[in-house]
C-alpha positions as CSV (number, residue, x, y, z in Angstrom):
1,M,-141.9,64.1,147.0
2,T,-141.7,60.8,146.1
3,T,-140.1,60.0,142.5
4,V,-141.0,56.9,140.0
5,S,-138.8,54.5,138.5
6,P,-138.6,54.9,134.9
7,V,-138.0,51.2,134.4
8,T,-141.2,50.1,136.3
9,G,-143.2,52.8,137.0
10,T,-143.3,52.4,140.6
11,P,-142.5,55.0,143.5
12,D,-138.9,54.8,143.7
13,L,-138.1,54.0,147.8
14,S,-134.3,54.3,147.9
15,V,-133.1,56.6,150.3
16,A,-130.7,57.8,148.5
17,K,-128.8,56.4,145.2
18,R,-125.6,54.6,146.4
19,T,-122.3,56.1,144.1
20,R,-118.9,53.7,144.7
21,R,-116.0,54.0,142.9
22,G,-113.9,50.1,142.5
23,R,-115.5,47.3,141.3
24,P,-118.5,47.4,139.7
25,R,-121.1,45.6,141.6
26,S,-122.5,41.9,141.3
27,T,-125.8,42.2,140.4
28,E,-126.4,38.4,141.4
29,A,-124.6,38.6,144.5
30,H,-126.2,41.6,145.2
31,R,-129.7,39.0,144.3
32,R,-128.7,36.5,146.0
33,I,-128.2,38.8,149.6
34,L,-131.4,40.3,149.7
35,D,-133.1,36.9,148.9
36,A,-131.0,35.5,152.0
37,T,-132.2,37.8,153.8
38,R,-135.6,37.6,153.2
39,E,-135.4,34.0,154.3
40,L,-133.9,34.6,157.6
41,L,-136.0,37.1,158.9
42,A,-139.0,35.2,157.9
43,E,-137.3,32.2,160.1
44,E,-135.5,33.7,162.6
45,G,-136.6,37.7,162.9
46,F,-134.4,40.4,163.1
47,S,-133.0,40.3,166.6
48,R,-131.5,36.6,165.6
49,L,-130.4,38.2,162.0
50,R,-126.4,38.1,161.1
51,L,-124.5,39.3,158.6
52,E,-122.1,36.3,158.8
53,H,-125.4,34.3,158.1
54,I,-126.4,36.0,155.0
55,A,-123.5,35.5,154.1
56,A,-123.3,32.3,154.4
57,R,-126.7,31.3,152.9
58,A,-126.1,33.9,150.2
59,G,-122.9,32.0,149.4
60,V,-120.6,35.5,149.8
61,G,-117.9,36.9,152.1
62,K,-118.8,38.9,154.7
63,T,-117.3,41.6,152.9
64,T,-119.1,41.7,150.1
65,I,-121.9,42.8,151.8
66,Y,-119.9,45.4,153.8
67,R,-120.0,47.4,150.6
68,R,-123.1,47.4,149.5
69,W,-124.2,47.7,152.8
70,S,-123.3,49.9,156.1
71,S,-125.4,47.6,158.4
72,K,-128.2,45.0,158.8
73,E,-130.6,47.8,158.9
74,D,-129.6,49.3,156.1
75,L,-129.6,46.0,154.2
76,C,-133.5,45.1,155.7
77,Q,-134.4,49.1,154.7
78,E,-133.3,48.0,151.0
79,L,-135.3,45.0,151.2
80,L,-138.6,46.5,152.8
81,A,-138.3,49.1,149.7
82,E,-138.0,46.4,147.3
83,L,-141.0,44.2,148.3
84,A,-143.1,47.1,149.3
85,G,-142.4,49.6,146.0
86,P,-144.4,47.3,143.7
87,H,-148.1,47.8,146.2
88,V,-147.3,51.8,146.3
89,A,-148.8,53.2,143.4
90,I,-152.5,54.3,142.6
91,P,-153.1,54.8,138.9
92,D,-156.0,57.5,138.4
93,L,-159.1,55.3,137.7
94,G,-161.8,58.2,137.1
95,D,-164.0,56.5,140.3
96,T,-162.9,57.6,143.3
97,R,-164.5,54.8,146.2
98,A,-162.2,52.0,143.4
99,E,-159.1,54.8,144.4
100,L,-160.0,54.8,147.8
101,T,-160.6,50.8,147.9
102,A,-157.0,50.5,146.3
103,S,-155.9,52.2,149.0
104,V,-156.9,50.0,151.6
105,V,-156.2,46.3,149.4
106,N,-152.5,47.3,148.2
107,P,-151.1,46.9,151.3
108,M,-153.4,44.0,152.6
109,R,-152.6,42.3,149.5
110,A,-148.8,43.4,150.3
111,L,-149.0,42.1,153.6
112,T,-151.3,38.6,152.9
113,D,-150.4,37.2,149.5
114,T,-146.5,38.4,148.9
115,P,-143.3,38.1,150.6
116,F,-143.3,41.9,152.6
117,G,-146.0,40.2,154.8
118,R,-143.4,37.6,155.9
119,V,-140.4,40.2,156.1
120,I,-142.5,43.4,157.9
121,R,-144.2,41.1,161.0
122,G,-140.2,40.0,161.4
123,L,-139.3,43.6,161.4
124,L,-142.7,46.0,162.7
125,S,-141.4,46.1,166.5
126,Q,-138.2,47.5,165.7
127,I,-139.2,50.2,163.0
128,S,-141.1,51.2,165.9
129,I,-138.0,51.0,168.4
130,N,-135.3,51.5,166.2
131,P,-134.4,54.4,165.1
132,T,-131.9,53.3,161.6
133,L,-134.1,51.3,160.5
134,G,-137.6,52.7,161.6
135,D,-136.3,56.5,160.4
136,P,-135.4,55.9,157.0
137,F,-138.8,52.8,156.4
138,R,-140.9,56.0,157.6
139,A,-139.4,58.6,154.9
140,T,-139.3,55.9,152.0
141,V,-142.4,53.4,151.8
142,V,-144.6,55.1,154.7
143,Q,-144.1,58.6,152.5
144,A,-144.6,57.4,149.0
145,R,-148.0,56.0,150.3
146,R,-148.9,58.7,152.5
147,D,-147.7,60.4,149.0
148,E,-150.3,58.1,146.5
149,I,-153.3,58.5,149.1
150,T,-153.2,62.5,149.5
151,R,-153.2,62.2,145.6
152,V,-156.4,60.4,145.5
153,I,-158.0,62.3,148.0
154,A,-157.2,65.0,146.0
155,R,-159.0,63.7,142.7
156,G,-161.6,62.8,144.9
157,V,-162.4,66.3,145.8
158,A,-161.4,67.8,142.2
159,R,-164.3,64.9,141.3
160,G,-166.9,66.5,143.6
161,D,-167.1,63.1,145.2
162,L,-165.4,64.1,148.5
163,R,-165.8,67.2,150.4
164,P,-163.0,70.0,150.2
165,D,-162.0,70.1,153.6
166,A,-161.4,66.3,153.7
167,D,-157.9,66.1,155.5
168,P,-154.9,64.4,153.0
169,S,-152.7,64.1,156.2
170,V,-154.8,61.8,158.1
171,A,-156.2,59.7,155.5
172,T,-153.6,56.9,155.3
173,E,-154.4,56.1,158.9
174,L,-158.3,56.2,158.1
175,L,-157.7,53.9,155.0
176,V,-154.0,52.0,156.2
177,G,-154.2,52.1,160.2
178,P,-156.9,49.3,160.3
179,V,-155.1,47.0,158.3
180,Y,-151.9,47.2,159.9
181,F,-154.5,46.9,163.7
182,R,-155.3,43.7,162.2
183,L,-152.3,42.2,161.1
184,M,-151.1,43.2,164.9
185,F,-153.7,42.2,166.8
186,G,-155.8,39.7,164.6
187,G,-158.7,40.0,162.5
188,T,-159.9,39.0,158.5
189,L,-158.0,40.9,156.1
190,D,-160.4,40.6,152.8
191,A,-162.2,42.5,150.5
192,A,-165.6,42.4,152.6
193,F,-162.9,44.4,155.3
194,A,-161.7,46.6,153.0
195,N,-165.1,48.0,151.7
196,A,-166.1,48.6,155.4
197,V,-162.7,50.9,155.8
198,V,-163.9,52.5,152.6
199,D,-167.8,52.5,153.5
200,A,-166.6,54.3,156.8
201,Y,-164.2,56.9,155.3
202,L,-166.9,58.2,152.7
203,R,-169.4,58.3,155.5
204,G,-167.2,60.9,157.1
205,H,-165.9,62.4,153.9
206,A,-168.2,62.3,151.0
207,I,-170.1,65.1,149.7
208,R,-173.6,63.0,149.3
209,W,-173.8,58.8,150.1
210,I,-175.7,57.4,147.1
211,E,-175.8,53.7,147.1
212,G,-173.1,52.9,148.9
213,R,-170.7,55.1,146.5
214,P,-170.1,58.3,146.4
215,R,-171.7,61.0,143.8
């Protein structure tokens, strides 16, 4: 189950809270390292990413990185979780279609309008083949999105908008899957596309269809 940050109100996607002894971590250095990683991933991709290059760009020693992260996979996972976090939560809007649309638009905007898009493009192939990176990503970012969409489906069923047998376990694939398919293989990611995805979902799962909206 995904927890929610009491500070930001968004899902907390950290794999585990790290507890370390010794000198307190410099938040400024931490920020510089994450920013340098984001920039280098966008420029060079994961395979060419080296901790010594990150250290040089961040203006820190390599040991400073190793005190915080055990590997470049660990570092990239924290960066992904940070960038994805603000685009996961879907509040109760009292409107099932609006919440389903947010389920599509949130990842779409993260991919097209924020640094998350450039970073995930550099990591998608690795996420699929590298369990050191892929498993934590699926356990945090992907699971947080699944949890949010499961809540959207449950609210839609409770309102009488969606069929009681609407399966939340596949809803993420039906709503978010098309976004990533277009990211990988081409196609426009815009409002018309988001509406088409939601319409397709509702045709199969809405109790009744009235003027393009569940009732």
